[in-house]
Legacy VTK file of the C-alpha trace (Angstrom):
# vtk DataFile Version 3.0
C-alpha trace
ASCII
DATASET POLYDATA
POINTS 256 float
-3.955 -20.081 9.962
-5.157 -16.504 9.485
-3.020 -13.618 8.296
-3.655 -11.705 11.518
-2.335 -14.646 13.555
0.878 -14.669 11.586
1.238 -10.893 11.694
1.371 -10.997 15.501
4.457 -13.263 15.465
7.636 -11.448 16.465
11.151 -12.043 15.227
13.292 -14.246 17.413
16.294 -12.461 18.999
19.184 -11.838 16.651
21.815 -14.477 17.433
24.392 -14.413 14.658
25.364 -11.953 11.962
25.341 -14.617 9.299
22.444 -16.944 10.126
19.033 -16.467 8.549
17.619 -19.674 9.972
15.913 -18.355 13.087
12.906 -20.603 13.665
9.265 -19.923 14.346
6.819 -22.554 15.479
3.379 -23.335 14.071
1.010 -25.337 16.263
-1.367 -27.598 14.360
-3.917 -30.050 15.707
-1.438 -32.911 15.589
2.071 -31.529 15.743
4.377 -28.578 16.132
6.235 -27.538 12.990
9.504 -25.623 13.166
10.052 -23.257 10.246
12.904 -20.927 9.282
12.027 -17.261 9.792
12.301 -16.713 6.028
9.279 -19.009 5.599
7.279 -16.705 7.863
8.070 -13.765 5.568
7.223 -15.793 2.454
3.946 -17.008 3.946
2.958 -13.527 5.136
3.587 -12.138 1.650
1.724 -15.018 -0.006
-1.319 -14.555 2.221
-1.400 -10.823 1.483
-1.111 -11.502 -2.255
-4.120 -13.833 -2.045
-6.109 -11.267 -0.064
-5.141 -8.565 -2.558
-6.244 -10.764 -5.465
-9.625 -11.186 -3.767
-9.743 -7.416 -3.173
-9.155 -6.786 -6.888
-12.082 -9.060 -7.748
-14.267 -7.071 -5.357
-12.937 -3.888 -6.936
-14.411 -4.905 -10.282
-17.796 -5.406 -8.640
-17.651 -2.016 -6.913
-16.644 -0.297 -10.150
-19.555 -1.952 -11.947
-21.916 -0.639 -9.263
-20.503 2.880 -9.612
-20.833 2.769 -13.386
-24.381 1.428 -13.228
-25.374 3.992 -10.607
-24.086 6.884 -12.714
-25.694 5.622 -15.922
-29.018 4.969 -14.185
-29.091 8.516 -12.774
-29.784 7.277 -9.256
-30.779 9.754 -6.576
-27.953 11.305 -4.570
-28.919 9.312 -1.486
-28.836 5.999 -3.371
-25.581 6.897 -5.103
-24.074 7.919 -1.742
-24.582 4.361 -0.483
-22.546 3.029 -3.427
-19.803 5.654 -2.995
-19.518 5.004 0.749
-19.294 1.285 0.034
-16.403 1.928 -2.357
-14.588 4.026 0.245
-15.034 1.187 2.756
-13.617 -1.142 0.104
-10.435 0.974 0.007
-10.351 1.118 3.806
-10.160 -2.672 3.735
-6.975 -2.767 1.640
-5.324 -0.323 4.018
-6.226 -2.608 6.942
-4.765 -5.576 5.078
-1.571 -3.634 4.402
-1.115 -2.857 8.105
-0.968 -6.592 8.831
1.165 -7.264 5.742
3.727 -4.621 6.750
4.186 -6.344 10.098
4.815 -9.662 8.348
7.087 -8.433 5.516
7.461 -4.702 4.961
9.902 -5.268 2.074
7.213 -7.069 0.081
4.979 -4.011 0.394
7.462 -1.198 -0.048
9.039 -2.724 -3.174
5.634 -3.276 -4.766
6.137 -6.985 -5.451
2.371 -7.409 -4.992
1.660 -5.083 -7.943
2.273 -5.348 -11.687
5.500 -3.971 -13.244
3.705 -0.971 -14.786
2.181 -0.039 -11.421
5.605 -0.396 -9.801
6.953 2.406 -12.010
4.696 4.880 -10.196
5.012 3.432 -6.711
5.806 5.611 -3.709
6.367 3.921 -0.339
4.270 0.904 -1.195
1.357 2.619 -2.942
0.166 5.564 -5.010
1.515 9.066 -4.456
-1.524 11.131 -3.325
-0.470 14.412 -4.965
0.032 12.684 -8.337
-3.391 11.071 -8.092
-4.995 14.456 -7.370
-3.138 16.010 -10.307
-4.494 13.304 -12.619
-8.061 13.810 -11.384
-8.247 17.621 -11.444
-8.414 17.943 -15.229
-11.134 15.268 -15.488
-13.547 16.425 -12.782
-14.860 19.585 -14.453
-17.022 21.431 -13.798
-15.840 22.308 -10.284
-16.942 25.252 -8.182
-14.361 27.792 -7.058
-14.617 26.460 -3.517
-14.021 22.906 -4.720
-10.998 23.977 -6.768
-9.524 25.722 -3.737
-10.220 22.664 -1.571
-8.597 20.261 -4.021
-5.504 22.435 -4.538
-5.187 22.824 -0.766
-5.381 19.034 -0.426
-2.762 18.599 -3.130
-0.434 21.082 -1.405
-0.784 19.472 2.023
-0.272 16.035 0.453
2.938 17.198 -1.231
4.252 18.577 2.049
3.519 15.314 3.857
5.092 13.309 1.019
8.249 15.415 1.129
8.526 14.991 4.903
8.129 11.216 4.642
10.555 10.977 1.719
13.144 13.004 3.615
12.677 10.817 6.684
13.134 7.652 4.628
16.296 9.056 3.038
17.679 9.814 6.503
16.873 6.274 7.606
18.647 4.863 4.546
21.719 7.003 5.240
21.727 5.979 8.891
21.472 2.329 7.884
24.340 2.740 5.426
26.492 4.358 8.117
25.698 1.545 10.541
26.573 -1.244 8.115
29.569 0.328 6.380
30.980 2.652 9.032
34.278 1.668 10.642
35.792 -1.752 11.307
33.479 -4.590 12.274
34.481 -5.228 15.890
31.269 -6.849 17.026
29.363 -8.013 13.948
26.448 -9.332 15.984
25.895 -6.001 17.741
26.338 -4.041 14.515
23.739 -6.110 12.665
21.361 -5.964 15.636
21.477 -2.156 15.454
20.857 -2.322 11.689
17.852 -4.610 12.225
16.432 -2.167 14.734
16.660 0.620 12.186
15.079 -1.498 9.457
12.072 -1.999 11.719
11.305 1.710 11.222
10.362 0.982 7.592
7.021 -0.332 8.789
6.238 3.064 10.304
6.965 4.875 7.039
4.687 2.571 5.038
1.942 2.939 7.638
2.186 6.757 7.567
2.177 6.775 3.758
-0.923 4.576 3.717
-2.607 6.845 6.265
-1.939 9.768 3.928
-3.385 7.843 0.981
-6.474 6.909 2.978
-7.022 10.457 4.231
-6.680 11.790 0.679
-9.456 9.528 -0.617
-11.752 10.483 2.260
-11.003 14.189 1.778
-11.768 13.982 -1.940
-15.110 12.393 -1.113
-15.937 15.279 1.236
-14.899 18.013 -1.231
-16.769 16.595 -4.230
-20.472 16.131 -4.783
-21.658 12.542 -4.606
-21.789 12.268 -8.417
-18.333 13.771 -8.785
-17.038 11.385 -6.112
-18.555 8.435 -7.986
-16.835 9.574 -11.192
-13.612 10.192 -9.263
-13.412 6.678 -7.796
-14.456 5.129 -11.093
-11.602 6.970 -12.837
-9.130 5.790 -10.194
-10.237 2.176 -10.623
-10.121 2.389 -14.424
-6.671 4.018 -14.349
-5.120 1.213 -12.320
-6.997 -1.355 -14.372
-5.332 0.055 -17.492
-1.917 -0.059 -15.830
-2.453 -3.737 -15.037
-3.608 -4.361 -18.611
-0.517 -2.545 -19.888
1.680 -4.872 -17.851
-0.065 -7.900 -19.352
0.405 -6.562 -22.884
4.062 -5.824 -22.173
4.652 -9.331 -20.828
3.002 -10.935 -23.880
4.638 -8.684 -26.499
6.537 -10.379 -29.360
10.261 -10.688 -28.687
12.759 -10.879 -31.493
LINES 1 257
256 0 1 2 3 4 5 6 7 8 9 10 11 12 13 14 15 16 17 18 19 20 21 22 23 24 25 26 27 28 29 30 31 32 33 34 35 36 37 38 39 40 41 42 43 44 45 46 47 48 49 50 51 52 53 54 55 56 57 58 59 60 61 62 63 64 65 66 67 68 69 70 71 72 73 74 75 76 77 78 79 80 81 82 83 84 85 86 87 88 89 90 91 92 93 94 95 96 97 98 99 100 101 102 103 104 105 106 107 108 109 110 111 112 113 114 115 116 117 118 119 120 121 122 123 124 125 126 127 128 129 130 131 132 133 134 135 136 137 138 139 140 141 142 143 144 145 146 147 148 149 150 151 152 153 154 155 156 157 158 159 160 161 162 163 164 165 166 167 168 169 170 171 172 173 174 175 176 177 178 179 180 181 182 183 184 185 186 187 188 189 190 191 192 193 194 195 196 197 198 199 200 201 202 203 204 205 206 207 208 209 210 211 212 213 214 215 216 217 218 219 220 221 222 223 224 225 226 227 228 229 230 231 232 233 234 235 236 237 238 239 240 241 242 243 244 245 246 247 248 249 250 251 252 253 254 255
């Protein structure tokens, strides 16, 4: 069964404040299988993790192509094909995350699909665009004055969007706290139904944050020359590769 098929499944109506055994039904060629709703979340997360693992393997191939293209001094038109392919590669992970957020937004927003070191820098289920730009600025010299202005403008607009999303998420968290903790529980079922409705808004925040991340990568590609863009995306890939390597070293460190 495909991830997209599962992502279209909707939660069954909330029936009791204490039961987490709502069932979903999977039709196979021979039978119908009833599963607890928690299995749907687990399966959605597992499928995304497998897709992400495949995406990481493709990422290594794309990085190798970028590195080879830069070292071989390809023409701008040939290098543009490689850069555009890498941007499309990132577009794919954002499409996968849209489906994953519908299946289990908590898996995405908490970063359980990433390594511990990556999780330290996570913002709403991914990288913080303004921090990424800050890291790149010092390594992309030489830049023209127009490029510098364009990049700083992008960083500023990214920070504003990040602050707006962060503030919105904080308001949602406060509203959820008030719903769960506020006043005596007269009708627990109704109270939890309201809380579930508010939790559903998390998907929108992750989607908006991913849209911002995607727009940032596309904007960087437009501001930079094709060779600078190739170096830029190669640096991004190498940076996250080092974070993953750091997590592996940390996990295998000697313990007294």
